[in-house]
N, C-alpha and C positions, 0 to 999 in steps of 0.2 A: 427197868430202861435208865440209862445215864440221860443227865440233863443236856442239851443241848444250847447255846450260844454263839451266836456271830461276832468276831471282835476286831477291830481294824488290826490290819496285819503289822505296824508298827508296833501297837500294844503285845502282839503274841511275839515279835519278837524281842521286845523289853524283855517280858515275863519269862520266857523258856531261854534266855541267854545264861551258860554258866562260866564258870571261869574262876582264877583265883580271886582276881580283882575287881570282880564285878561290882560290889558294892562302892568303889572309889569310882569308878566309871560311871554309875548311876549319878553319881552326886553331878557330873558335868552335862549330863540328859537336859537340865531345862535350860542350860545356854546356849546349846545347840538347837533347842526347840522353840524359844522366845523370839529368834531372829527372822525377818524375812527379808525379803528382796530390800536392796538399797540400804540394809544395815549390816553396821559391823561391831562385833563385842572386842572388848579387851580384859585379858586376864593378866594378873600379875601374882606370883607363886608366892606362898606364905611363907614364913620363917621357916628355914630348913628346907624347903620343898628346891627340886630343880626345874629349869625351865624347860628341860627335854621330857619331863615327867609330865608334867602339866601339859606340853604338845601331844605326846602319846595316848593322855587320859582323855583328850578332846577329841582326836582324831577315832579313837576307837568308841567314844561317845557317838560322833557322827556316822561312823559308819552301823552301830547298832541301832540309831534312829533311820537309816537308811536315806542318808540326806550326804551329799560332798560339801564338804567345805576348803575352803583357802586359810591357812594358817602363816600369817609372818610375822617372823622375831623383830622388834625395834629394842635391842636394849634389854630390859629385864621386864619385857613385856610382850606380849603374844597380843597380835591382834586377829580375828577371824571373821569371814563372810561365808555366807554359801555361795558355791560355784554356780555360775548361769553357764549354760551351753551355748557355745556359738553358732551362729547360722551357718559360717562360711570355714572350711580350715584356711589356716596360716599357709599362705604363699609362699613359694620357696624363692629365697633372694639367690640374685647369680645368674651366671651365664647358662643356659641351659647347656646340656653334654652335646659332643658332636654326633651326628648320625653317622652308622658305619653304610658305604655302599659296597655293592656288590660287582665285581666285575665280570659279566659272563660271557 
């Protein structure tokens, strides 16, 4: 009979993930997992790395950890933080459209 264990969903997603650059994305997982509400992280690419590559790997790691992050670029650095859900949708600006009236 097989052995059965219950594991957290995040762990199952990370351990069962596959892909060509998975080992590179797993390097970025601790950066995302260490963040909590109200904190931001900063990454600077290593020598020979492109900032767009670092941003893509960071987003892939966040998706793998089942978290949403906001990533902003400032020069040669990336700032990132956990996305918080807004209670209300943004209101549309400007004048509302005219209503068409029917002549009967």
